[in-house]
C-alpha positions in Angstrom: -0.6 -5.3 -44.8 1.3 -8.3 -44.8 0.4 -11.4 -45.9 2.6 -14.8 -44.8 2.0 -18.2 -46.7 2.1 -20.9 -44.5 5.9 -22.6 -44.2 6.2 -26.7 -44.4 8.1 -27.7 -41.6 7.7 -31.3 -42.3 10.5 -31.7 -44.6 13.0 -29.8 -42.9 11.6 -25.8 -44.2 12.2 -22.8 -42.7 10.2 -22.4 -39.9 9.8 -18.5 -40.7 6.8 -17.0 -42.6 7.5 -15.4 -45.8 6.6 -11.9 -45.7 5.0 -10.4 -48.9 5.4 -6.5 -50.3 2.2 -5.0 -49.4 2.6 -2.6 -53.0 2.3 -5.5 -54.3 -1.6 -6.2 -53.4 -2.8 -2.8 -54.2 -6.2 -3.6 -55.3 -5.9 -7.1 -56.1 -7.9 -8.3 -53.4 -5.5 -10.6 -52.1 -4.1 -11.5 -55.7 -0.6 -9.9 -56.1 -0.2 -8.5 -59.9 3.6 -8.7 -60.2 6.2 -10.7 -58.7 6.3 -10.3 -54.8 9.0 -12.7 -53.6 12.0 -13.3 -56.5 13.4 -16.0 -54.5 10.2 -18.6 -54.0 9.7 -17.7 -58.2 13.6 -19.1 -58.6 12.4 -21.8 -56.4 9.0 -22.7 -58.0 10.9 -22.6 -61.9 14.0 -24.8 -60.7 10.9 -27.6 -58.9 8.8 -27.4 -62.1 12.0 -27.5 -64.3 13.2 -30.3 -62.2 10.3 -32.6 -62.8 9.3 -31.1 -66.2 6.2 -29.0 -65.6 4.5 -26.6 -67.7 1.8 -24.1 -66.2 -0.9 -23.4 -68.6 -1.9 -19.8 -69.1 -5.6 -19.1 -68.4 -6.2 -17.9 -71.9 -4.8 -21.6 -72.9 -7.9 -22.8 -70.7 -10.3 -20.3 -71.5 -9.5 -21.4 -75.3 -8.3 -24.7 -75.3 -7.6 -24.5 -78.9 -5.0 -22.4 -78.0 -3.0 -25.8 -76.9 -1.2 -28.3 -79.0 -3.1 -31.3 -78.9 0.1 -33.4 -78.7 0.7 -32.2 -75.0 -2.3 -34.8 -73.8 -1.7 -37.4 -76.5 -1.4 -40.2 -74.3 -1.5 -39.6 -71.2 -3.9 -40.8 -68.7 -6.1 -38.3 -68.0 -6.7 -39.6 -64.3 -3.2 -39.7 -63.8 -1.3 -37.4 -61.5 0.5 -36.2 -64.9 1.8 -32.1 -64.8 0.9 -33.2 -68.7 -3.0 -33.2 -67.5 -2.8 -29.3 -65.8 -3.7 -28.8 -69.8 -7.1 -30.6 -69.3 -8.2 -28.5 -66.6 -10.8 -26.9 -68.8 -14.6 -27.4 -69.7 -13.5 -28.7 -73.4 -13.2 -32.8 -72.4 -15.4 -35.6 -72.6 -15.2 -38.6 -70.6 -12.6 -39.9 -72.0 -10.4 -37.0 -71.4 -10.2 -36.0 -75.2 -10.9 -32.0 -76.6 -14.7 -31.1 -77.4 -14.8 -27.8 -79.2 -18.7 -27.8 -77.4 -18.4 -28.5 -73.4 -20.4 -31.6 -72.9 -24.0 -30.4 -72.0 -27.5 -31.3 -72.0 -30.4 -28.3 -72.6 -33.8 -29.2 -69.8 -36.1 -27.9 -72.4 -39.3 -25.5 -71.3 -41.3 -28.8 -71.1 -39.9 -30.3 -68.5 -38.8 -27.3 -66.1 -42.2 -25.3 -67.0 -40.0 -22.2 -67.2 -40.0 -20.3 -70.2 -36.3 -20.1 -70.5 -34.3 -23.6 -71.4 -31.6 -24.2 -68.6 -28.3 -25.8 -69.7 -26.8 -28.4 -67.5 -22.9 -28.3 -67.9 -21.3 -31.8 -66.9 -19.0 -30.6 -64.3 -17.3 -34.4 -64.6 -14.8 -34.2 -67.9 -12.0 -32.9 -65.4 -9.0 -35.0 -65.2 -7.7 -36.4 -62.1 -10.4 -36.7 -60.1 -13.6 -36.2 -62.7 -14.3 -32.8 -60.9 -14.9 -29.4 -62.2 -12.9 -28.5 -58.3 -9.6 -28.5 -60.4 -9.9 -26.0 -62.1 -11.3 -24.0 -59.1 -7.5 -25.3 -57.6 -6.0 -24.2 -60.1 -6.8 -21.4 -60.6 -6.0 -20.5 -56.6 -2.2 -22.0 -56.6 -1.2 -20.3 -60.0 -1.3 -17.0 -59.4 0.6 -17.6 -56.2 4.0 -19.8 -57.7 3.8 -17.2 -60.7 4.1 -14.0 -58.1 6.3 -16.0 -55.4 3.9 -15.8 -52.6 4.1 -20.1 -52.7 7.5 -21.5 -52.8 6.4 -25.1 -53.5 10.1 -26.3 -52.0 9.0 -24.3 -48.8 5.2 -23.9 -48.5 2.5 -26.6 -48.2 -0.6 -25.9 -49.7 -3.8 -26.6 -47.8 -7.3 -26.8 -49.2 -9.7 -25.9 -46.6 -12.6 -27.9 -47.5 -13.7 -31.8 -46.6 -15.1 -31.9 -50.6 -14.6 -31.9 -54.4 -12.7 -28.5 -53.8 -10.0 -30.5 -51.2 -9.8 -33.3 -54.0 -9.1 -30.8 -56.5 -6.2 -29.0 -54.4 -4.5 -32.2 -53.4 -4.8 -33.3 -57.1 -3.0 -30.1 -58.3 -0.4 -30.2 -55.5 0.7 -34.0 -56.5 1.8 -32.2 -60.0 
């Protein structure tokens, strides 16, 4: 099996596709579990360094208490600022400040007519586009960057949606 990444030819990049190691894709449902292209990874690291982009880990996004609050202090939650990557989790209020429990409401049985209460978590507390799809977009792009499957100097991210997923992908890609 060989996967390819679409090259970005718009900015003079190579028109050749990038072949990925099939061995890196074993049992991963299309996600590599090791670096498959050292050159692409090196280019990604250089681009991130040049633009002061630090990528949060999935563990940090799952438990934002692991993120130093000073990282996002003073950053406009709607700006395409790399520090907003550390807000791409459910633990934000409308102002972009971290909260201990994601904002939600509980619909009681008296309203729904069913025995179990229904919890509704608000997806509009996310940065840049006020939609939870920035997390989905980051979750798709980040593994490809850190394994060398995506080289921001050669490839262009394409988000196959006309809705919030595409908006989330564009927001993440702007960074």
